[in-house]
N, C-alpha and C positions, 0 to 999 in steps of 0.2 A: 619131555626132556627140557630142563631149565636152561635157557640161554646164558652162557657165561658173559658177564660184562667186562670187556677189555677196552683198551684205548680206541680201537677201531669202532667198536660198538657205541662208545660215548659220542663220537661224532655222528655216527649213523642215527642215533637216537634223536639228535637235534635236527638232522636233515629230513627226518620223517614228518616234521611239522610243516604243514602247508601254509606258510606265513612268510611275509616279506622280512619282518624284523623279529627275531626271537631273542629275548633278553632273559638270561639266567641270573638268579640272585641267591646269595647265601650269607650267613652271618658267622661271626667268630666271637666267642667270649660270653656266652650266656651263663656258663657254669661258674666262673671264677668269683671270688669274693672281693676282688679289688680291680679297679680300672673300668673303663667304658666298654660298651659292646660295639663291635664294628660290623658293617655289612658292605658287600660289594655287589655290583651288577655288571654283567658283561654281555655285549653283543659281538659275536664273532662275524665280522663283515667279510672275511676272506678265509675259506676253509683250507687254503694252502698252508695255513699255520699248523695244520694237523701234523705235518712232517716235523716241525720243530717241537711239538708237544707230545712226543711219543711216550713220555712217562706220565702224562696227565691222568690224575685220579683224584678221589676225595683227599683233601689236604691232610686229614688225620691219618691216612694210610701211607704218607710219604715222609721221608726224613727231612729234617730242616734244610739240609744241603740241597736236596732235590727241589724242595719248595722254592728256595731262594733262586735257583736257576730258572725255574719255570716262571717265577714272578715277573722278571724283566721282559721275558718274551711276551707274556700276556699283557702286561702294562703298555708295551710299546707297539703291539700289533693288533689290538682290539679296541673297540669303543667301550670305555668302562668308566665307572665312578665308584668312589669309596667314601663312606661316611661313618662317623662315630657319634654315638649318643652317650653322653658322659654320666657319671655316677649320680649327680643331682636329679637328672630325669629318670634314671633307673629307680631311684628311691621314691620318686613322686608317682611314676606311672606303672611301675613293675617291670620286670625283665622281659617278659613276653612282648608287651606293648612297645617297649624300647627297642627290642630287636626288630619288630615289624616296622617301626618308624625309621630305623636305620636303613632297612631294605627299601622302604618307600622313597627316601631321599636319594638313595643310590640309583634306583630305577629311573626316577625323574631326572636325575643328572644325565644318565645315558640318553634318555629321550630328548632332552634339551640339546644334546650334542648331535642328534640325528637331524635336527632342524624343524622348522615350523610347518613344513609342507606335508609331513607324514600324517596319515589319518589314524584314528583309533583302531579301525578295522584291520590295518596293516601290521599291527604290533601285538605280540603275545608275550607276556611275562610268565616264566615258570619259576616257582618259588620252592626252595628246598624245605621239606618238612610236611606238616599236615595242617597248616594254617594259611589263610590268604591275607594279603596286605590290606589293612584297613584304610578307608578313605582314599583309595587309589583309583584313578579315573580311566585306567586302561584294562583290557581283558587280561585275565590271569588264571593260572591253574597251579595247584600245589602238586609237588612230586615227592612222594615219600622216598627217602634215601636218594634224593635227586643228585647229590654230589658224587654218587658212585654210578649214576646212570647217564647223566647229561654232561656234555663237554662244557657248555656255557656255565652251568651251575658249578661244576668242578673248578673251572677257571676262576669263578667268583669266590669260591671257598678258599682258594690259594691267595688271592689278593687280600681278602679279609684277614686270613690267618697270619700271613707274613707282616702285613701292616700293623696288626695288633701286637704281635710279638716284638716288633721294633719299638712300638709305643711303650710297652711294658719295660723294655730295657732302658728307655729314657726315664721312666718313673723310678726305676731301680737306682739310677744315679742320684736321685733326690732322697730316696729312702732305702739304702742298700741293706739294712738289717732284715728286711723281709725276703730278700733274694728273689725278687720278681723277675729278674733276668732269666732265672732257671724255671721257676714254677708258674710264671705268667699270671700270678694272682690266684691260682687255685689253692684250695686249703690243704696243702701238704702238712705233714707233722711239723716240719721246720717253720712253715708260715704260721701255723696255729701257735706254736711255742713263742714265736716272735711277737704275735699279737698279745699273748698273755704277759709277756715281759715288757714290751714297749707301748702297748696300747694300740689304738687305731689311728689312721691318717685321714686326710680329706679324700683320699682315693679309695677308701674301703666302702663297700656296700654294707651298711650296718644291718639292713634287713636280712642279710645272709649270715650274720654273726650272732644271732639271738641265743643260740645254744652255747656260744663261747663266752660272750660278754654279758 
């Protein structure tokens, strides 16, 4: 019988790791054709937060309203870091490498907040997906569909998603014709039609648009 993953099991999943510092990381924005890719990393230093995160799950399975509510709880009650890799680097290094770089920077940000006295052996980073972070100096494991299994990865997915959505709304103010506030840079019909009508911007990933332009 397959075990159903719910909020309680998300936290149990993390608690089963025999490690002092468990860091979960996830990204948001690999698929869109505009805007940077974001990643966040989260170390849950007090599992009492479980009570306030009863709706915690993969960010894609939550409404924007629920994500926004969880965002502040996670941001203010965990040790976390959020990083963006912008379009120029995505075009130069490709989206996979850029996503992994954003994760690396986020995880290193959390580790720096934990202090200089922690040893490599006391830290484990769990990475959502099926790839490991490149050139990362700490032990790590990838967790396929980790954002629906692990509390720390799910928390990271929410920080990354909400931060990126807010970033795309800011870009929308500069280029409202693409309606990024709604489509977050994904290639909806409306977005494609706008590209054909108005052309591209400095925020578009041209490598994603070869079939359109």
